C-alpha positions as CSV (number, residue, x, y, z in Angstrom):
1,M,-0.1,0.0,-0.1
2,Q,2.8,2.3,0.8
3,S,4.7,1.6,-2.4
4,D,1.3,2.3,-4.4
5,N,0.9,5.6,-2.6
6,L,4.6,6.6,-3.4
7,Q,4.1,5.6,-7.1
8,S,0.9,7.7,-7.2
9,R,2.7,10.8,-5.8
10,L,5.5,10.3,-8.3
11,A,3.0,10.2,-11.2
12,Q,1.3,13.3,-10.1
13,R,4.7,15.0,-10.0
14,R,5.6,13.7,-13.3
15,L,2.3,15.2,-14.8
16,S,3.2,18.5,-13.1
17,V,6.5,18.4,-15.2
18,L,4.7,17.4,-18.5
19,E,2.6,20.5,-18.0
20,W,5.6,22.5,-18.8
21,G,6.1,20.3,-21.9
22,M,9.8,19.8,-21.3
23,A,12.4,17.4,-19.9
24,F,15.2,18.4,-17.7
25,T,17.6,16.9,-15.2
26,F,17.2,16.5,-11.6
27,R,20.5,18.2,-11.0
28,Q,19.3,21.3,-13.0
29,L,16.2,21.5,-10.6
30,Q,18.6,21.2,-7.5
31,Y,20.7,24.0,-8.7
32,F,17.7,26.3,-9.8
33,V,16.2,25.8,-6.3
34,A,19.4,26.6,-4.8
35,V,19.9,29.8,-6.7
36,A,16.2,30.8,-5.9
37,E,16.5,30.2,-2.3
38,Q,20.0,32.0,-1.8
39,G,19.3,34.8,-4.4
40,S,22.7,34.3,-5.6
41,V,24.7,32.0,-8.0
42,T,27.9,32.5,-5.8
43,R,26.0,31.6,-2.5
44,A,24.3,28.6,-4.3
45,A,27.6,27.3,-5.7
46,Q,29.2,27.6,-2.2
47,N,26.2,25.7,-0.5
48,L,26.4,23.1,-3.2
49,S,30.2,22.8,-3.0
50,I,30.5,23.2,-6.8
51,S,31.9,25.8,-9.3
52,Q,29.8,28.9,-10.1
53,S,30.1,28.1,-13.8
54,S,28.5,24.7,-13.3
55,V,25.4,26.4,-11.7
56,T,25.3,29.2,-14.4
57,E,25.3,26.6,-17.1
58,A,22.6,24.5,-15.5
59,I,20.4,27.5,-15.2
60,K,21.0,28.5,-18.8
61,E,20.2,24.9,-20.0
62,L,17.0,24.8,-17.8
63,E,15.8,28.2,-19.2
64,G,16.4,27.0,-22.9
65,D,14.5,23.6,-22.1
66,L,11.6,25.7,-20.7
67,G,11.7,28.5,-23.1
68,V,11.3,31.2,-20.5
69,E,13.6,33.3,-18.4
70,L,13.7,32.1,-14.8
71,F,15.9,35.1,-13.4
72,E,16.5,38.7,-14.4
73,R,20.2,39.5,-14.7
74,H,21.4,42.9,-13.4
75,P,24.9,44.2,-12.3
76,R,24.3,43.2,-8.6
77,G,23.3,39.7,-9.6
78,L,19.9,38.3,-10.5
79,S,16.4,38.1,-9.2
80,I,13.8,35.6,-9.9
81,T,11.2,36.3,-12.6
82,Y,7.5,35.7,-12.2
83,N,7.7,32.6,-14.4
84,G,10.6,31.5,-12.2
85,H,8.4,32.0,-9.1
86,Q,5.8,29.8,-10.6
87,F,8.2,27.1,-11.7
88,L,9.9,27.1,-8.3
89,R,6.7,25.6,-6.8
90,H,6.8,22.7,-9.3
91,A,10.7,22.2,-8.7
92,T,10.5,22.0,-5.0
93,K,7.6,19.5,-5.1
94,I,9.7,17.3,-7.5
95,L,12.7,17.4,-5.2
96,A,10.7,16.7,-2.1
97,T,9.0,13.7,-3.9
98,V,12.4,12.2,-4.9
99,S,13.6,12.9,-1.3
100,D,10.7,11.0,0.0
101,A,11.4,8.1,-2.5
102,R,14.9,7.9,-1.2
103,H,13.8,8.0,2.4
104,V,11.4,5.1,1.7
105,F,14.2,2.7,0.5
106,A,16.9,4.0,2.9
107,E,15.1,3.2,6.1
108,T,12.5,0.8,7.5
109,K,9.4,2.8,8.2
110,S,7.9,2.5,11.8
111,N,4.1,1.7,11.4
112,T,3.8,1.2,15.3
113,G,1.9,3.7,17.3
114,G,3.2,6.1,19.8
115,T,2.9,9.8,20.4
116,L,5.1,12.9,19.6
117,N,4.7,16.2,21.4
118,I,6.3,19.0,19.4
119,G,6.7,22.8,20.1
120,V,7.4,25.3,17.5
121,T,8.0,29.1,17.4
122,S,5.8,31.5,15.3
123,L,8.4,32.3,12.8
124,V,9.4,28.7,12.1
125,A,5.6,27.3,12.1
126,G,4.7,28.5,8.6
127,Y,8.2,28.2,6.8
128,V,9.8,25.1,8.1
129,L,7.4,22.9,10.2
130,S,4.8,22.3,7.5
131,D,7.2,20.6,5.2
132,L,8.9,18.6,7.8
133,L,5.7,17.6,9.5
134,A,4.3,16.3,6.2
135,R,7.4,14.2,5.7
136,Y,7.2,12.9,9.0
137,R,3.5,11.8,8.8
138,R,4.3,9.9,5.6
139,A,7.3,8.2,7.2
140,C,5.4,7.5,10.5
141,P,1.9,7.4,9.9
142,G,1.1,5.4,13.0
143,V,2.4,8.1,15.4
144,E,-0.1,10.6,16.9
145,V,1.3,14.0,16.7
146,S,0.4,16.9,18.9
147,A,1.9,20.5,18.3
148,I,2.0,23.7,20.3
149,E,3.1,27.1,19.1
150,D,4.6,29.7,21.5
151,N,7.6,31.8,22.2
152,G,11.0,30.3,22.4
153,S,11.6,30.8,26.1
154,Y,8.3,29.0,27.0
155,L,9.0,26.2,24.7
156,E,12.4,25.9,26.5
157,H,10.5,25.6,29.8
158,L,8.3,23.0,28.5
159,L,11.3,21.0,27.1
160,V,13.2,21.1,30.4
161,G,10.1,20.1,32.2
162,G,9.6,17.1,29.9
163,E,6.2,18.2,28.5
164,L,7.6,18.3,25.0
165,D,9.8,15.8,23.3
166,V,11.3,18.1,20.8
167,A,10.9,21.7,19.6
168,V,11.5,23.3,16.2
169,M,12.6,27.0,16.9
170,V,15.0,29.8,16.4
171,I,17.9,28.5,18.2
172,S,20.2,31.7,17.7
173,N,19.6,32.9,21.2
174,L,19.0,29.5,22.9
175,R,18.9,30.4,26.7
176,D,19.3,27.1,28.4
177,R,22.2,25.6,26.7
178,M,23.2,23.6,29.8
179,A,20.0,21.6,29.9
180,L,19.1,21.5,26.1
181,Q,20.7,20.2,23.1
182,A,20.2,21.7,19.6
183,E,20.9,20.7,16.2
184,I,20.9,23.2,13.3
185,I,18.6,22.3,10.4
186,E,18.7,25.7,8.5
187,T,20.6,29.0,8.6
188,S,19.3,32.0,7.2
189,P,21.0,35.5,6.8
190,Y,19.4,38.8,7.3
191,R,18.6,40.7,4.0
192,L,16.8,44.0,3.2
193,W,13.3,44.0,1.6
194,L,12.5,46.9,-0.8
195,P,9.6,47.8,-2.9
196,L,10.1,47.6,-6.7
197,G,11.5,51.0,-7.9
198,H,13.0,52.0,-4.6
199,P,16.3,54.0,-5.0
200,L,18.5,51.5,-3.0
201,V,17.4,48.7,-5.4
202,S,20.1,50.0,-7.8
203,A,22.7,51.0,-5.2
204,D,26.0,49.2,-5.6
205,I,26.4,49.0,-1.8
206,I,23.8,49.5,0.8
207,S,25.0,50.5,4.3
208,V,23.2,50.4,7.7
209,A,23.2,54.2,7.5
210,D,21.2,54.1,4.3
211,I,18.6,51.9,6.3
212,A,18.4,54.3,9.1
213,K,17.1,57.0,6.9
214,E,14.1,54.8,5.8
215,P,10.8,54.0,7.5
216,L,11.2,50.5,8.9
217,I,8.6,47.9,9.0
218,M,9.3,45.7,12.0
219,L,8.4,42.1,12.5
220,T,7.8,41.3,16.1
221,V,7.7,37.5,16.4
222,D,10.4,35.3,18.0
223,E,13.7,37.4,18.5
224,I,13.4,39.3,15.1
225,E,12.6,42.7,16.7
226,E,15.2,42.3,19.4
227,N,17.8,41.3,16.9
228,T,17.1,43.9,14.5
229,G,17.2,46.6,17.1
230,K,20.4,45.4,18.6
231,L,22.1,45.3,15.1
232,L,21.0,48.9,14.2
233,T,21.9,50.3,17.6
234,A,25.4,48.5,17.7
235,L,26.1,50.1,14.2
236,G,25.2,53.5,15.5
237,A,21.9,53.9,13.5
238,R,18.6,54.7,15.3
239,P,15.8,53.3,13.1
240,H,12.5,55.0,12.3
241,V,10.0,52.2,12.9
242,A,6.8,53.1,10.9
243,F,4.9,49.9,11.7
244,R,5.2,46.8,14.0
245,T,3.3,43.6,13.2
246,R,3.4,39.8,14.0
247,S,2.4,39.1,10.4
248,V,4.9,38.3,7.8
249,E,2.2,38.7,5.1
250,A,1.6,42.2,6.4
251,V,5.2,43.1,6.0
252,R,5.3,41.9,2.6
253,S,2.1,44.0,1.6
254,L,3.4,47.1,3.4
255,V,7.0,46.8,2.0
256,A,5.6,46.1,-1.6
257,T,3.3,49.3,-1.5
258,G,6.0,51.6,-0.4
259,A,5.1,52.0,3.5
260,G,8.7,51.2,4.4
261,I,11.6,48.7,4.2
262,A,12.3,45.6,6.2
263,L,15.4,43.8,7.4
264,L,14.5,40.2,7.9
265,P,15.9,36.7,7.6
266,D,16.0,35.3,4.1
267,L,14.0,32.3,5.4
268,V,10.8,34.3,5.2
269,Y,11.5,36.2,1.9
270,R,9.2,35.6,-1.1
271,P,9.3,38.0,-4.3
272,W,5.5,38.7,-4.3
273,S,3.0,40.0,-1.9
274,L,-0.4,38.6,-1.7
275,E,-1.7,41.5,-3.9
276,G,0.9,40.3,-6.5
277,D,3.2,43.3,-6.1
278,R,7.0,42.7,-6.4
279,I,9.4,42.8,-3.3
280,E,13.1,43.0,-4.0
281,S,15.8,41.7,-1.6
282,R,19.3,43.0,-1.3
283,D,22.4,42.5,0.8
284,V,23.4,45.0,3.3
285,S,27.2,45.8,4.0
286,G,28.5,45.0,7.3
287,A,28.5,41.9,9.6
288,L,24.8,41.1,9.9
289,P,23.5,38.2,12.2
290,V,22.1,35.0,11.0
291,V,19.0,33.2,12.2
292,Q,19.5,29.6,13.1
293,V,16.6,27.2,12.8
294,G,16.9,23.9,14.7
295,M,15.8,20.9,16.5
296,V,16.0,21.2,20.4
297,W,15.5,18.5,23.0
298,R,16.4,18.0,26.6
299,K,19.8,16.6,27.3
300,G,20.2,13.2,29.0
301,S,16.5,12.4,28.2
302,G,15.6,9.2,26.8
303,L,14.1,10.1,23.6
304,P,11.0,8.1,22.5
305,Q,11.6,6.5,19.2
306,S,8.9,8.9,17.6
307,A,11.1,11.8,18.5
308,K,14.4,10.1,17.2
309,D,12.5,9.6,13.9
310,F,11.4,13.1,13.7
311,I,14.9,14.3,14.1
312,G,16.0,11.8,11.6
313,V,13.6,13.3,9.0
314,A,14.8,16.8,9.7
315,E,18.4,15.7,9.2
316,A,17.3,14.0,6.0
317,L,15.6,17.2,4.8
318,R,18.6,19.3,5.5
319,S,20.9,16.9,3.6
320,G,18.6,17.0,0.7
321,R,18.7,20.8,0.6
322,S,22.5,20.9,0.9
323,R,23.1,18.6,-2.1
C-alpha cells in the first residue's frame, strides 16, 4: 500500500513536469532551487560545493528547455522572475518527492503507534514545520502528533520539564544551553526587503546608515525585533519604525506598497506580496547576524522512538537541501 501511494505521488509530480512540456535533469532542478533560495549564484555554488560556472550553465540549459527566463540578470546579481517563481513551486515539489522516495528505501518505516509532542515558534511554524511535519507523517503514519506554538523561552521551559519531546525553533538565542541540546537544520542570513523602484534597489552598496534614513517595517515574532534593534543600535543607527506587526504577510504588503523597508531573515522572503506586488531583496554591507533554525530537546533524556524518527527526518531534509 505504501509503495502504491509513493508511485501515485511520483506520477502526479511527473504530470506537473509534463505541464511545462519539457524534460530536464534532476541536477538542474537542484541548482535552480538553490539559486532561487539563496538569491545568488555565488552563494548557491558555495552551498552546493561546486563551481559557479556549473550552476550558471545548468540554469541556462534549464531556461532553454523551458523557453522562459527564470531569473532577471542585473549588475548586482539576479532576481527571480514571475515565471521563475511559478516554476519554483513545481521544482520544490519534485525534489521533495524524490527525497521521499529515497527515504522509503533508505530506512525501514515504523508503522507502530506512539505519540510525539512538538513545540514550534511562530516564525518557524509557517516556513519550516509544515514541510517537515508532512514528511514525518508519511514516514511514520502510526504516530499521533500533537504540536503547540509559543515563544522560545516558554518552549524551553516545556522541554526542560519534559512536557515536550522536541521543539523546532529559532536557536540563535537559545537560553538554557546547559539543559538543552540543539541541532541546526537551517541557517538564514538577514537581508533588506525593498519595494520595486526604490532607489536602494540599484545601489551598488547598501549600508546600515542608508537603512536608518528609511521608515522601517518591524516584524515582532520570535527574536526578530530584538535582533534587528540590537543590530542597528550596535552600528550606530537609530531606526524610524513606521509599523510593528506579527504578520509576515503584512510586512510583505507594506513593503511592496512603499510604506517602508524591512530587514528580515532570508528564510521568510518571497518575491511577491499577496496582492501580486513585487518585493526586492538586497544584501547590506557589514556583519549582519544570521537566524539559526534547529531541533531542540532535553539533554540526557531518553527520547522516544517517535522523536528520534522526527529528528532523523529533519536531518534527511537538511541533507537534501545541501546537495
